[in-house]
N, C-alpha and C positions, 0 to 999 in steps of 0.2 A: 652270377656270383652272389648267392644268397648270404654268404658270410659277410660281405661288405655292408649289406643292409643292416645286419646285426651289429657290426662294428659302428656304423653310423649312429644307431640308436644309443649305444653306450657313449660314444664321443660327444654327441649332441647335448649330453647332460653336463659336459665339462666346459667351464668358462676359462678365459685366459687370465692368469694372475699367478700368484705364488704363495707358498706357505713357508714360514721361516722356521728356524730351529726350535722356537717355542710354540710352534703349531698355530701361530697367528697368521691370518689371511691378509694379503696385500693385493691391491689392484693397480698399483703403479710400481715402477722399478727402483724407487728410492730405497737405498740400503740393500738392494738385491745382492750386490757383490760380497757384502760382509755377513749377511744373515740368511741367505738361501740354503735350503736343504732339499735335495732330490727326494721326492716321494716314491715309495714303492707303487706298483700299479694298484694294489688294494687300497693304499692310503689315498691315492688320487681319486678312486671311485667313491671314497667316503667324503673327501673334502670338496670334490667337484670343482677344483680350482688348480690350474697348473700351467706352467710355461711349456714351450715345445719340448724341452728336455724331459719333463714329466710325462707329457702326453704321448710321446713317441715310445716310451717304455711300456705303456699300457697297450698301445697299438702292436708293438713287437710281441708282447705276451699273447694277445688275442690271436694274431695271425699264426704264431707258432702253434698254439693250441688247435688251430683249424688247418693244420698240415701245410702251412705255407712256410717259406724260408725267407723271412724279411731281411733286407740289407738296410742297416741304419747308418745314417751319415750326419756329420756335423760340418756345415760350411761356415768358415770363419774368415772374416776380413779383419786382420789385426790392425790396430791403429797405426797411422802414419801421418806425415805432414799434410798430405792431400785430404785425408779423411781421418781426423784424430780419434774418433770414437771407434771402439771395437764393435763390430756387428757380427751376429751369429744366428744360425737357425739349424735345428735338427729336423730330419725328415726320414722317411723310409720308402723303399721300393720293394716290390716282390714280383716274381715271375708267375704267370698263369696263362695256360693255353697258348703258349708260343709268343707271348707279349710281356713287356715289363710295365708295371703300373706304379705310379707315384700316388700314394695315399696321403692326403693332407687335411689336417683339421685345425691346428693351432694358428697357422697363417691364414686368418679368416678370408682375406682377399683372394687367396688361391685355394680355398678349401674344396675338396672333392677328390674324385678318382680320375687320374690322368693316364691315358694309354699311350705307350710308345713301342717302337719296334724292338728295342733292346735297351740294356742298362746304360750304355754310353750315351744314347740319344736322350734318355731320361735325365741323366746327370748334367749333360750339356744344357738342356732346357732349364732345369732348376737353377743352374749357375747363371744363365742369361737373365732369368727373371729376378734372381737375387740381386744381381748387379743393377738392373733397371729399377727395382722397387726399393731396395734398401740402401744402395750406395749413392743414389741421386747424382750420377755423372761425376762423382769424385772417386773414381775407381783406379786403383793402382794394382795391376795383376800380380805384382811381386808379393803382395800382402794377403792374397786370397788363397785359402787352402781348403780342400775337402778331405775329411777323414772318414773312412768306414770303421766303425768301432763295435766291439762286443758289448753285451749288456753290462752296465755298471752296477755296483752294489747301491742299495738305497742309502740315503742320508749323506751323500757327498755334498760338500760345499761347492760354490761356483768354481773356485780355483781347482779343487779336486776333480770336478767334472771335466774341466779343460785338460788337466793332466791325464785323466783316464783316456780321453779320446786321442790325445797326442801320443801317449806312451804305449797304449794297448791297441790302438787302431793302426791302420795303414793309410798313407797318403794316396789319394787318387789323382792321377795325372790325366788331364783332358787336353 
């Protein structure tokens, strides 16, 4: 898959962080909820700084341009009494040569191309890893949801991004 090497070259130029509504760069999540603005893939390539939401849209665009049909997901653990902080991650999968692949860049600990037999196996594994890595044993399954969602328009706020994935996507049941 030569196209993955090309995607890696593009994504390896991108660092984790975010750009606000005034085009200021941030390396921590302070004020993220109130000042975030989703970048277009072109803006991300210029700023070279984006969270998983930004990065996955560049990956989606790249894979689509290379005749792949990516599936983009938002896994969200909504805050509750066990784990009061909301946790989220976006990621994508695509099918190639009879297998499903999870391509990951933003989640540095899990970066790379991961091969699975099918989509359900890939989603189940990402869910397991998310619970293990992000929820630190304070997991309540009633508050974890995975949405597959269509490409959002650029410049959505954090709340608008959640609304887009919830209202325009569909819930995945594992």
